[in-house]
C-alpha positions as CSV (number, residue, x, y, z in Angstrom):
1,M,-100.2,113.2,122.7
2,I,-104.0,112.4,123.7
3,T,-104.1,111.1,127.3
4,P,-106.9,108.6,127.1
5,I,-109.1,108.0,130.2
6,E,-108.3,104.4,131.5
7,K,-109.5,101.8,134.0
8,V,-107.7,99.0,135.1
9,I,-109.2,95.6,136.1
10,D,-107.3,93.4,138.2
11,L,-107.7,89.5,137.5
12,G,-106.0,88.6,140.8
13,D,-103.4,86.1,139.1
14,G,-101.0,89.0,137.8
15,R,-103.1,89.6,134.7
16,S,-105.2,92.9,134.3
17,I,-107.8,93.9,131.9
18,V,-107.3,97.9,130.7
19,I,-110.4,99.6,129.3
20,E,-109.2,103.0,127.6
21,T,-111.4,105.7,126.0
22,G,-110.7,109.1,124.3
23,K,-107.7,108.2,121.9
24,L,-109.2,106.2,119.0
25,A,-112.6,106.7,116.8
26,K,-113.8,109.6,118.7
27,Q,-116.4,110.5,115.9
28,A,-118.4,107.4,117.0
29,D,-121.0,107.9,119.6
30,G,-118.9,105.7,122.0
31,S,-115.5,104.0,121.5
32,V,-113.3,102.0,123.6
33,V,-110.0,100.0,123.5
34,V,-109.7,96.9,125.8
35,R,-106.5,95.2,126.4
36,M,-105.5,92.0,127.8
37,G,-101.9,91.1,127.3
38,N,-101.2,91.8,123.7
39,T,-104.9,91.5,122.9
40,Y,-106.5,94.6,121.9
41,L,-110.4,95.2,121.1
42,L,-111.7,98.3,119.6
43,A,-115.5,98.5,120.2
44,T,-117.5,101.5,118.6
45,V,-121.2,102.2,118.8
46,V,-123.3,104.5,116.5
47,S,-126.9,105.2,116.8
48,A,-129.0,107.2,114.6
49,K,-130.8,110.3,116.3
50,D,-134.4,109.4,115.4
51,A,-136.3,105.9,114.4
52,K,-137.5,105.2,111.1
53,P,-141.5,105.6,110.6
54,G,-143.2,102.6,111.4
55,T,-140.4,100.8,113.6
56,D,-141.6,99.3,116.9
57,F,-138.5,96.9,117.7
58,M,-134.8,97.6,118.5
59,P,-132.6,97.7,115.6
60,L,-129.6,96.4,116.6
61,S,-126.8,95.1,114.6
62,V,-123.6,94.0,116.1
63,E,-120.3,92.8,114.2
64,Y,-117.2,91.5,115.4
65,K,-114.3,91.1,113.2
66,E,-110.8,89.9,113.4
67,K,-107.9,91.4,111.4
68,Y,-105.3,89.2,110.1
69,A,-102.8,91.8,110.9
70,A,-103.7,91.7,114.5
71,I,-101.3,88.5,114.5
72,G,-99.2,89.2,111.6
73,R,-100.8,87.1,109.0
74,F,-102.3,87.6,105.6
75,P,-105.8,86.8,104.8
76,G,-106.1,83.5,102.6
77,G,-107.9,83.5,99.2
78,F,-107.4,85.4,96.1
79,L,-108.2,88.9,97.2
80,K,-105.9,88.8,100.3
81,R,-108.2,90.8,102.2
82,E,-110.8,90.0,105.1
83,A,-113.9,88.9,103.4
84,R,-117.2,87.5,104.6
85,P,-117.5,86.8,108.4
86,S,-116.6,83.2,109.7
87,D,-118.5,81.2,111.6
88,Y,-116.4,81.9,114.8
89,E,-117.1,85.5,114.2
90,I,-120.7,85.1,113.8
91,L,-120.8,83.0,116.9
92,I,-119.1,85.9,118.8
93,C,-121.5,88.6,117.3
94,R,-124.4,86.4,118.7
95,L,-123.2,86.1,122.3
96,V,-123.0,90.0,122.3
97,D,-126.1,90.8,120.9
98,R,-127.9,88.4,123.1
99,A,-126.5,90.0,126.2
100,L,-126.9,93.6,125.0
101,R,-130.4,93.6,123.2
102,P,-132.6,93.0,126.3
103,L,-131.1,96.1,128.0
104,F,-132.3,98.9,125.7
105,P,-135.4,100.7,126.5
106,E,-138.2,99.1,125.1
107,D,-139.4,102.2,123.4
108,Y,-136.0,103.2,121.9
109,H,-136.3,102.3,118.1
110,A,-133.2,103.9,116.6
111,D,-130.9,101.9,114.3
112,T,-127.7,101.1,116.6
113,F,-124.6,99.6,115.3
114,V,-122.0,98.1,117.3
115,T,-118.7,97.0,115.7
116,I,-115.9,95.2,117.7
117,S,-112.5,94.7,115.8
118,L,-109.7,92.5,117.2
119,I,-106.8,94.9,116.6
120,S,-103.7,93.1,118.0
121,A,-103.6,89.3,119.4
122,D,-101.7,87.0,121.2
123,K,-102.0,83.4,121.3
124,E,-103.1,83.3,125.0
125,S,-105.2,86.0,125.6
126,T,-108.5,84.9,123.9
127,P,-110.6,87.8,122.6
128,D,-113.9,86.3,122.5
129,A,-114.3,86.6,126.4
130,L,-113.6,90.2,126.0
131,A,-116.1,91.2,123.2
132,G,-119.1,91.7,125.7
133,L,-117.1,93.8,128.0
134,A,-115.7,96.3,125.1
135,A,-119.4,96.3,123.6
136,S,-120.8,97.4,127.1
137,A,-118.0,99.8,127.7
138,A,-118.4,101.9,124.1
139,L,-122.2,102.1,125.2
140,A,-121.2,103.0,128.7
141,V,-119.2,105.9,127.5
142,S,-121.7,107.1,124.9
143,D,-124.9,109.0,125.0
144,I,-127.1,106.1,124.0
145,P,-129.7,105.1,126.5
146,F,-128.7,101.8,127.7
147,N,-129.8,99.9,131.2
148,G,-126.2,98.4,131.7
149,P,-123.8,98.1,131.8
150,I,-122.9,94.4,131.3
151,S,-119.8,92.0,130.8
152,E,-119.2,89.0,129.9
153,V,-116.3,86.4,130.9
154,R,-115.2,83.0,130.7
155,V,-115.0,80.1,133.1
156,A,-113.1,77.0,132.7
157,R,-112.8,74.0,135.0
158,V,-109.1,73.3,134.9
159,N,-107.5,70.1,137.1
160,G,-110.6,70.7,139.2
161,Q,-110.3,74.6,139.6
162,L,-112.7,77.1,138.2
163,V,-110.7,79.6,136.3
164,V,-111.9,83.0,135.1
165,N,-110.7,84.3,131.4
166,P,-108.4,81.3,131.5
167,T,-105.3,81.4,128.9
168,A,-105.5,79.3,125.6
169,S,-103.2,76.8,127.4
170,Q,-105.2,76.3,130.2
171,M,-108.2,75.7,127.8
172,K,-106.5,72.4,126.7
173,E,-106.6,71.0,129.9
174,A,-110.3,72.2,130.7
175,D,-113.5,69.8,131.1
176,M,-115.7,72.7,131.3
177,D,-116.0,75.9,129.1
178,I,-118.6,78.6,129.7
179,I,-118.9,82.4,128.7
180,V,-121.6,84.2,130.9
181,A,-123.0,87.5,130.4
182,A,-124.6,89.4,133.2
183,S,-125.1,92.8,134.8
184,M,-124.4,93.9,138.3
185,D,-127.6,92.0,139.5
186,N,-128.5,89.5,136.8
187,I,-127.1,86.3,134.7
188,M,-128.3,87.4,131.3
189,M,-126.9,84.8,129.0
190,V,-124.8,81.5,129.5
191,E,-123.2,79.4,126.7
192,G,-120.7,76.6,126.7
193,E,-119.7,73.0,126.6
194,M,-118.4,70.6,129.2
195,K,-117.7,66.5,129.8
196,E,-120.8,65.4,131.5
197,V,-120.9,67.7,134.5
198,S,-123.6,68.0,137.2
199,E,-126.1,70.5,137.4
200,A,-124.8,71.6,140.9
201,E,-121.0,72.0,139.3
202,L,-122.6,74.0,136.1
203,L,-124.3,76.4,138.8
204,E,-121.2,77.0,140.9
205,A,-119.4,78.2,137.7
206,M,-122.0,80.5,136.7
207,K,-121.5,82.0,140.4
208,V,-117.8,82.5,139.9
209,A,-118.5,84.1,136.5
210,H,-121.0,86.5,138.2
211,E,-118.6,87.9,140.8
212,A,-116.1,88.5,138.4
213,I,-118.6,90.3,136.2
214,K,-119.4,92.5,138.9
215,I,-116.1,93.9,139.0
216,Q,-116.0,94.9,135.3
217,C,-119.3,96.4,135.3
218,Q,-118.2,98.7,138.5
219,A,-115.4,99.6,136.2
220,Q,-117.3,100.5,133.5
221,I,-119.6,102.7,135.8
222,E,-116.6,104.6,137.0
223,L,-115.3,105.2,133.4
224,A,-118.5,106.5,132.5
225,E,-118.6,108.9,135.4
226,A,-115.3,110.0,134.6
227,V,-116.2,110.7,130.9
228,K,-119.5,112.5,132.0
229,K,-121.6,112.0,128.9
230,I,-125.2,113.0,129.4
231,K,-127.5,110.3,127.7
232,R,-129.6,111.8,124.8
233,E,-133.4,112.5,124.9
234,Y,-135.6,110.7,122.6
235,N,-139.2,110.1,121.3
236,H,-139.5,107.1,119.1
237,E,-143.2,106.0,119.9
238,E,-146.5,107.6,119.2
239,N,-149.0,106.5,121.6
240,D,-152.7,106.7,122.1
241,E,-153.5,106.2,125.7
242,D,-157.3,105.9,125.4
243,L,-156.8,103.4,122.3
244,R,-154.3,101.3,124.8
245,A,-156.9,101.2,127.2
246,K,-159.9,100.5,125.0
247,V,-157.9,97.5,123.5
248,W,-156.9,96.2,126.8
249,K,-160.5,96.4,128.3
250,E,-162.4,94.7,125.1
251,T,-159.4,92.2,124.4
252,Y,-158.0,90.8,127.6
253,D,-160.7,88.5,128.8
254,K,-161.1,87.0,125.3
255,A,-157.2,86.4,124.7
256,Y,-157.4,85.0,128.3
257,A,-159.9,82.5,127.1
258,V,-158.1,81.4,124.0
259,A,-155.1,80.8,126.2
260,K,-157.2,78.8,128.7
261,K,-158.5,76.6,125.8
262,A,-155.0,74.8,125.9
263,N,-155.5,73.7,122.1
264,P,-152.2,71.8,121.2
265,N,-152.7,72.7,117.5
266,K,-150.3,75.6,117.1
267,H,-152.0,77.3,113.7
268,E,-155.6,76.7,115.3
269,R,-154.1,78.6,118.4
270,I,-152.7,81.4,116.3
271,N,-156.0,81.9,114.4
272,D,-158.0,81.9,117.5
273,F,-155.7,84.8,118.9
274,R,-155.8,86.9,115.5
275,A,-159.4,86.6,115.7
276,V,-159.5,88.5,118.9
277,V,-157.9,91.4,117.6
278,E,-159.9,91.1,114.2
279,D,-163.0,91.3,116.2
280,F,-162.0,94.2,117.9
281,V,-161.2,96.1,114.5
282,T,-164.5,94.9,113.0
283,A,-166.7,96.0,116.2
284,N,-165.1,99.5,116.4
285,Y,-164.2,100.3,113.0
286,A,-166.7,99.1,110.8
287,D,-167.6,102.5,108.9
288,V,-164.0,103.8,109.1
289,D,-162.0,103.8,106.0
290,A,-159.2,101.0,106.0
291,S,-156.6,103.8,105.6
292,E,-157.5,105.6,108.6
293,I,-157.8,102.8,110.9
294,P,-154.5,102.9,113.5
295,I,-154.1,99.1,112.9
296,D,-150.3,99.2,113.8
297,L,-151.2,100.8,117.3
298,I,-153.9,98.2,117.7
299,K,-151.6,95.3,117.1
300,R,-149.1,96.7,119.2
301,Y,-151.3,97.0,122.3
302,Y,-152.8,93.6,121.5
303,H,-149.4,92.0,121.7
304,D,-149.1,93.2,125.1
305,V,-152.3,92.0,126.0
306,E,-151.9,88.5,124.5
307,K,-148.6,88.4,126.4
308,E,-150.1,89.3,129.6
309,A,-153.0,87.3,129.4
310,V,-151.0,84.0,128.7
311,R,-148.6,84.6,131.6
312,A,-151.5,85.2,133.9
313,M,-153.3,82.2,132.8
314,M,-150.5,80.0,133.4
315,L,-149.7,81.6,136.7
316,D,-153.2,81.4,137.8
317,N,-154.1,77.7,136.5
318,N,-150.9,76.1,135.9
319,I,-152.2,75.2,132.7
320,R,-150.0,75.8,129.5
321,L,-151.0,76.8,125.9
322,D,-151.2,73.2,124.8
323,G,-152.9,71.6,127.9
324,R,-149.7,70.0,129.2
325,K,-148.3,70.2,132.8
326,M,-145.5,72.2,133.5
327,D,-142.8,69.4,133.5
328,E,-144.8,67.5,130.9
329,I,-142.8,66.6,127.8
330,R,-144.6,66.5,124.1
331,P,-145.5,63.2,122.5
332,I,-142.0,61.8,120.9
333,W,-141.6,59.2,118.1
334,C,-138.5,58.3,116.4
335,E,-137.3,56.3,113.6
336,I,-133.6,55.3,112.5
337,D,-132.7,54.2,109.2
338,Y,-135.5,56.1,107.3
339,L,-133.3,56.8,104.1
340,P,-131.3,54.2,102.1
341,G,-128.9,56.7,100.8
342,P,-127.0,58.6,103.6
343,H,-124.6,56.4,106.0
344,G,-127.0,57.0,108.9
345,S,-130.3,58.8,109.2
346,A,-133.0,59.3,111.7
347,V,-136.2,61.3,112.3
348,F,-137.0,62.6,115.5
349,T,-140.4,64.4,116.4
350,R,-141.6,65.9,119.5
351,G,-144.8,67.6,119.5
352,E,-144.9,70.0,116.4
353,T,-141.2,69.9,116.0
354,Q,-139.3,67.8,113.6
355,S,-135.9,67.1,112.6
356,L,-134.5,65.0,109.6
357,T,-130.9,64.4,110.2
358,T,-128.3,62.2,108.0
359,V,-124.7,61.2,109.0
360,T,-122.3,60.8,106.3
361,L,-118.5,59.5,106.7
362,G,-115.9,60.8,104.8
363,T,-112.0,60.6,104.5
364,K,-109.5,63.0,105.9
365,M,-109.8,64.5,102.1
366,D,-113.4,65.5,103.3
367,E,-112.0,67.5,106.5
368,K,-113.0,71.3,107.1
369,L,-110.1,73.6,106.7
370,I,-110.3,76.4,109.4
371,D,-108.2,79.5,108.5
372,D,-109.5,82.2,111.3
373,V,-106.9,84.6,112.7
374,L,-106.2,82.7,115.6
375,N,-106.8,79.1,114.6
376,R,-105.5,77.4,111.7
377,T,-106.7,73.7,111.9
378,T,-109.2,71.3,110.5
379,D,-112.3,70.1,111.5
380,R,-113.0,66.2,111.6
381,F,-116.9,66.9,113.0
382,L,-119.2,69.0,111.2
383,L,-122.8,69.6,112.3
384,H,-124.9,71.5,109.9
385,Y,-128.6,72.8,110.8
386,N,-131.0,73.9,108.2
387,F,-134.2,76.0,109.0
388,P,-136.4,76.3,105.6
389,P,-139.1,78.6,105.8
390,F,-142.0,75.8,105.2
391,S,-141.2,74.3,108.7
392,T,-143.2,77.3,110.3
393,N,-145.9,77.6,107.2
394,D,-144.0,80.9,106.1
395,A,-144.5,81.7,102.6
396,K,-141.2,82.9,101.5
397,P,-138.0,82.1,99.7
398,Y,-134.9,80.1,101.8
399,R,-131.9,82.6,101.6
400,G,-129.6,79.9,102.8
401,T,-127.6,80.0,106.1
402,G,-127.9,83.0,108.6
403,R,-126.7,83.7,111.9
404,R,-129.6,81.6,113.6
405,E,-128.9,78.5,111.7
406,I,-125.0,78.9,112.6
407,G,-125.6,79.6,116.2
408,H,-128.0,76.4,116.7
409,G,-125.6,74.3,114.5
410,N,-122.9,75.0,116.8
411,L,-125.0,74.1,120.2
412,A,-125.8,71.1,118.8
413,L,-122.3,70.3,117.7
414,R,-121.0,71.2,121.1
415,A,-123.7,68.8,122.7
416,L,-122.8,65.8,120.8
417,K,-118.7,66.2,120.2
418,P,-118.0,65.0,123.7
419,M,-119.4,61.8,123.3
420,L,-117.4,60.8,119.8
421,P,-115.0,58.1,120.2
422,E,-111.4,59.3,120.7
423,E,-110.0,57.5,117.8
424,T,-112.0,57.3,114.5
425,P,-110.8,57.4,111.0
426,Y,-113.7,59.1,109.7
427,V,-114.6,62.7,109.1
428,I,-118.2,62.9,110.3
429,R,-120.8,65.0,109.0
430,V,-124.3,65.4,110.6
431,V,-127.0,67.4,108.6
432,S,-130.1,68.3,110.4
433,D,-133.0,69.7,108.4
434,I,-135.9,70.8,110.2
435,L,-139.2,69.8,108.7
436,E,-141.4,71.4,111.4
437,S,-141.0,73.9,114.0
438,N,-142.7,74.6,117.3
439,G,-140.0,75.4,119.6
440,S,-136.6,73.8,120.5
441,S,-135.5,72.6,117.0
442,S,-132.0,73.0,118.1
443,M,-132.9,70.3,120.9
444,A,-134.6,68.1,118.3
445,T,-131.5,68.2,116.2
446,V,-129.3,67.1,119.1
447,C,-131.6,64.1,119.7
448,A,-132.0,63.2,115.9
449,G,-127.9,63.5,115.8
450,T,-127.6,60.7,118.4
451,L,-129.9,58.5,116.6
452,A,-128.4,59.0,113.4
453,L,-124.9,58.6,114.5
454,M,-125.9,55.4,116.4
455,D,-127.7,54.1,113.1
456,A,-124.6,54.9,111.4
457,G,-122.5,52.7,113.5
458,I,-120.3,55.5,115.0
459,Q,-119.6,54.1,118.6
460,I,-120.8,57.2,120.6
461,K,-119.8,56.7,124.3
462,R,-123.6,57.5,125.4
463,P,-126.7,58.9,123.8
464,V,-127.3,62.8,124.3
465,S,-130.7,64.4,124.5
466,G,-131.6,67.9,124.8
467,I,-134.2,70.1,126.1
468,A,-135.3,73.7,126.2
469,M,-136.7,75.1,129.5
470,G,-139.0,78.1,130.0
471,L,-140.0,80.6,132.7
472,I,-143.0,82.7,133.5
473,S,-142.8,85.1,136.2
474,D,-144.3,87.6,138.1
475,S,-142.0,90.3,139.9
476,K,-144.8,91.8,142.0
477,T,-146.2,88.6,143.5
478,G,-143.2,86.6,143.5
479,K,-145.0,83.8,141.8
480,F,-143.3,81.6,139.1
481,V,-143.2,78.4,136.9
482,V,-140.7,76.8,135.0
483,L,-141.4,75.1,131.9
484,S,-140.2,71.9,130.3
485,D,-139.9,71.5,126.7
486,I,-141.2,74.9,125.8
487,L,-143.3,75.9,122.6
488,G,-142.3,78.8,120.2
489,D,-144.8,80.8,121.7
490,E,-143.8,80.3,125.3
491,D,-140.3,81.2,124.4
492,H,-141.6,84.4,122.7
493,L,-144.0,85.6,125.5
494,G,-142.0,84.0,128.4
495,D,-138.8,85.2,130.3
496,M,-136.4,82.6,129.9
497,D,-134.9,80.1,127.1
498,F,-132.5,77.7,128.8
499,K,-131.2,74.8,126.7
500,V,-129.5,72.0,128.5
501,T,-128.0,68.7,126.8
502,G,-126.4,65.8,128.3
503,T,-126.3,62.4,128.9
504,E,-127.4,60.4,131.7
505,K,-124.0,61.1,133.5
506,G,-124.2,64.7,133.2
507,I,-124.2,68.0,131.2
508,T,-122.7,68.3,127.6
509,A,-123.5,71.7,126.6
510,T,-125.9,74.7,127.4
511,Q,-127.3,77.8,126.0
512,M,-129.4,80.6,128.3
513,D,-131.0,83.8,127.4
514,I,-132.9,85.7,130.0
515,K,-135.1,88.4,129.3
516,V,-136.2,89.8,132.9
517,E,-134.3,91.1,135.8
518,G,-134.2,89.5,139.4
519,L,-133.6,85.8,138.3
520,S,-132.7,84.0,141.4
521,Y,-130.2,81.0,141.6
522,E,-133.2,79.3,143.3
523,I,-135.0,79.4,140.0
524,L,-131.8,78.3,137.8
525,E,-131.5,75.6,140.4
526,K,-134.9,74.2,139.9
527,A,-134.9,74.9,136.0
528,L,-131.6,72.6,135.9
529,N,-133.1,70.0,138.0
530,Q,-136.0,70.1,135.8
531,A,-134.4,69.9,132.9
532,R,-132.5,66.6,134.1
533,E,-135.7,64.9,134.4
534,G,-137.0,65.7,131.3
535,R,-133.6,65.0,129.3
536,L,-133.6,61.6,131.3
537,H,-137.4,61.0,129.7
538,I,-136.4,61.8,126.2
539,L,-133.2,59.6,126.6
540,S,-135.7,56.7,127.3
541,K,-137.3,57.3,124.2
542,I,-134.2,57.4,122.2
543,T,-133.0,54.1,123.5
544,E,-136.1,52.7,123.0
545,T,-135.7,53.1,119.2
546,I,-131.8,52.1,119.5
547,S,-130.3,51.4,122.5
548,E,-126.9,51.2,121.4
549,P,-124.6,52.2,118.0
550,R,-124.7,49.7,115.3
551,A,-121.7,47.1,115.7
552,E,-121.2,47.3,112.2
553,L,-121.2,50.2,109.4
554,K,-124.0,50.4,106.7
555,P,-122.9,48.2,103.8
556,H,-122.4,51.3,101.4
557,A,-120.2,53.3,104.3
558,P,-116.6,53.8,103.1
559,R,-114.3,51.5,105.2
560,I,-111.0,52.8,106.5
561,E,-108.0,51.2,107.7
562,T,-104.8,52.8,108.8
563,V,-101.2,52.0,109.5
564,R,-98.3,53.6,111.3
565,I,-95.1,53.8,109.1
566,P,-91.7,55.4,109.9
567,K,-91.6,59.1,109.3
568,E,-88.7,58.6,106.7
569,M,-90.8,56.2,104.7
570,I,-93.6,58.9,103.7
571,G,-91.9,59.8,100.6
572,A,-91.4,56.5,99.4
573,I,-95.3,56.1,99.4
574,I,-96.0,59.3,97.9
575,G,-93.3,59.1,95.3
576,P,-91.8,61.7,92.9
577,G,-94.4,64.3,92.3
578,G,-97.0,61.9,93.9
579,K,-96.7,58.9,91.3
580,I,-96.6,56.1,93.4
581,I,-99.5,57.2,95.8
582,Q,-101.6,57.8,92.7
583,E,-100.7,54.6,91.0
584,I,-101.8,52.7,94.0
585,Q,-105.3,54.6,94.4
586,A,-105.9,54.0,90.5
587,S,-104.9,50.5,90.5
588,T,-106.9,49.5,93.6
589,G,-109.8,51.7,93.7
590,T,-109.0,53.3,97.0
591,I,-108.5,56.5,98.6
592,V,-105.2,56.9,100.2
593,T,-104.1,59.6,102.5
594,V,-100.6,60.1,104.4
595,T,-100.3,62.6,107.5
596,E,-97.5,63.3,109.6
597,E,-97.8,62.7,113.4
598,G,-94.7,63.3,115.5
599,Q,-91.9,60.6,114.4
600,F,-94.6,58.5,112.5
601,G,-96.7,58.7,109.3
602,I,-100.4,57.6,109.3
603,V,-101.2,56.3,106.2
604,S,-105.1,55.8,105.9
605,V,-106.8,53.7,103.1
606,A,-110.5,54.2,102.2
607,A,-112.9,51.9,99.9
608,D,-116.3,50.7,100.1
609,N,-115.0,47.1,99.9
610,K,-112.3,45.3,101.9
611,E,-110.7,43.4,98.8
612,A,-109.7,47.1,97.5
613,I,-108.3,48.0,100.8
614,D,-106.3,44.6,101.2
615,K,-104.8,45.1,97.9
616,A,-103.6,48.7,98.8
617,M,-102.4,48.0,102.4
618,A,-100.4,45.0,100.5
619,R,-98.6,47.5,98.2
620,I,-98.0,50.0,101.2
621,N,-96.7,47.2,103.2
622,A,-94.5,46.1,100.7
623,I,-93.2,49.8,100.4
624,T,-92.6,50.4,103.9
625,A,-91.3,46.8,104.9
626,I,-87.7,46.7,106.2
627,P,-85.3,44.4,104.7
628,E,-84.2,41.5,107.0
629,I,-81.2,39.1,106.4
630,G,-82.2,35.6,106.1
631,K,-85.5,36.2,104.7
632,V,-86.6,35.2,101.2
633,Y,-88.0,37.4,98.9
634,S,-89.7,37.0,95.3
635,G,-87.9,39.8,93.6
636,K,-87.9,41.1,90.1
637,V,-84.8,41.3,88.0
638,K,-84.7,44.9,87.3
639,S,-81.3,45.0,85.2
640,I,-78.4,42.7,84.2
641,V,-74.8,43.6,84.5
642,P,-71.6,41.9,83.6
643,F,-71.0,41.0,87.2
644,G,-74.7,39.7,88.0
645,A,-78.1,41.4,88.2
646,F,-80.1,43.9,90.2
647,V,-83.1,42.3,91.9
648,E,-85.9,44.8,93.4
649,I,-87.2,42.5,96.5
650,I,-89.5,45.1,97.8
651,P,-90.7,48.3,95.8
652,G,-87.9,50.8,95.8
653,K,-85.4,48.4,97.3
654,D,-82.8,46.8,94.8
655,G,-80.2,44.4,95.9
656,L,-77.1,42.9,94.0
657,L,-77.4,39.4,93.1
658,H,-73.7,38.7,92.2
659,I,-72.9,36.3,89.3
660,S,-71.1,34.1,91.8
661,E,-74.6,33.7,93.9
662,I,-76.6,32.8,90.8
663,D,-76.2,29.2,90.8
664,W,-73.9,26.6,92.3
665,K,-72.5,25.8,88.8
666,R,-70.1,28.3,87.2
667,V,-72.0,31.0,85.4
668,E,-70.1,32.8,82.6
669,K,-72.8,35.2,81.7
670,A,-75.8,36.2,84.0
671,E,-78.2,36.6,81.0
672,D,-77.4,32.8,80.5
673,V,-79.6,32.2,83.4
674,L,-81.6,35.3,84.1
675,K,-83.9,37.8,82.2
676,E,-84.8,41.0,82.8
677,G,-88.3,41.4,84.5
678,E,-88.3,37.9,85.3
679,I,-89.5,37.2,89.0
680,I,-87.0,35.0,91.1
681,D,-86.7,33.9,94.7
682,V,-83.5,35.4,96.3
683,K,-82.3,35.5,100.0
684,L,-81.0,38.4,101.7
685,I,-77.5,37.4,103.2
686,E,-76.1,40.7,104.2
687,I,-76.6,44.5,104.5
688,D,-73.4,46.4,104.3
689,A,-73.3,48.4,107.5
690,K,-72.1,51.7,106.0
691,S,-73.6,52.0,102.7
692,G,-77.0,50.1,103.5
693,K,-76.4,48.1,100.2
694,L,-78.2,44.7,100.2
695,K,-76.3,41.6,99.0
696,L,-78.6,38.7,97.7
697,S,-78.2,34.9,97.1
698,R,-80.1,32.4,94.3
699,K,-78.0,29.5,94.7
700,V,-78.4,29.0,98.5
701,L,-82.3,28.3,98.0
702,L,-81.1,25.8,95.1
703,P,-80.1,22.0,95.8
704,R,-76.5,21.4,95.8
705,E,-75.2,18.6,93.6
706,E,-72.7,16.3,95.8
707,K,-69.1,16.1,94.1
708,Q,-68.2,13.1,92.3
């Protein structure tokens, strides 16, 4: 037996996390198994020895995969095997990638693959909060250069208490759920949702998370020391220091001047920056063959020049690329009810970022089936985010939904979901199509989603707005500026992308990525408070357009009515092989669904007009009605027998009309008075206590002749 190297992390509440290495997947550059309870994650990392020619970025690929066997289940589908990653798996990949990527050396360009697999699971220890720890630990025990370690933890507020890595049962009671990634010294990433918490409460949760992460990072450091693997040497860049110095000398002042022009037009600004490097090439290589110009090196060095010039200009002059103040929001215009076809629609435009968002209302038949390894359920609120290339003037085909679209859509969904009404019969789908983009398109989706939901008549509790905050800082001088409503360039060249969504009462969702070391809680607090001012400004623009949800749905939106019935009546409504429910739908033009909820059945009837719903409801009420002694019914004669007739007083419920109860006069044969299929009025006079059989009378409803 192989004895692995282990480190144990005590969570302080009787639970522990164990990291082991040296037992599984030993041919990978680094591999670990992270265990908590019966949840096991296998993380491996492999990196190529050399970089591909011409690569000037970090080609990192993170995969997270859940095995159905981990919980003793078969995969669904025809093939019965794991297939393309689910949205949940993609979101976990993004959480890990965003935490790891900034910590690889800037000059390391080898293809690197991090693979995290859920190989065993229980229903209480959630694996998503362990994925970052597993990936970082695999890097720590490898020879791959990495400026870590990092770790990720979940912090939830349960009954007023902040809990680190809570159980799945505790999560059901939480009003705050965030995952934080950090190194020993700095927070790297935050993502989560909450029910209108304050900025101070969010900051406190981040501090609690960081303290727990420091312990996990120390465990990785000790594990790496025990493994004693030496980090590899590499040389992935060819540099020309003389050329670098020449580019800086001849382009810096020009790039600084372009930045200082504060041109609000994105494409004009891009062209001005591009002209600086083009002029440099023309001035220095006019007589040189194009194939001999080191254009890739020039562009790489100029990118560094442009980044430094833009940042210095902002810090020196407190002027942004488009001329705004640091806390100023771009011009906003909104419009609702733009499209006549959807059940709700809105256009939200902020500067050069625009979202066209629609709302569609559906029935239970439209629910999304979730069949993840640890989660089998349905979703009644869907939000889809689309980012076509034309939104940024890119001439390339649209290849469909990518990881970015799934991540941005999930953030907007988390922002809006807490504000949906507690009880709604509708399945709701929100679709945001980004038509223009220059930063903060996910936040535009939140704002447009709020407008479209209110336009559709969904009674959300309060409007939600979102804003993306940025940061420019200088570690040498200690100077920094926090930017509200950042542009795409400010995101790319800056130190932070901090998205915050919320209502007038508090924060509903957040997502933060940090690209620098040494970010203090003072800066985070300033960013949160400045974000609140921006959010409230944007909210005012939203409520100027529509102050509250429409009182009524659009005329063409489906109407849904529900009724609760005894559980034992579900079969009566559905009928043999669905015969009765299908007949109700066909004859009334409605959609009828039945679900079981505890000891009751919930029947929903949907149609685009009330008359059809009323007809279906009448049929359902008749089927589920409980016979009452003394009540008069209009019943249909189903059959005639020698001793009387059987009359259907409610669908599926027949009673015996004895021959002696047909008339006050003596009746020799029932068929002398009644005909099959005839509708007659009868009174329920008795229900047999043992058999439940119904006894009917017709004669008690007829006048009785007095005897001579």
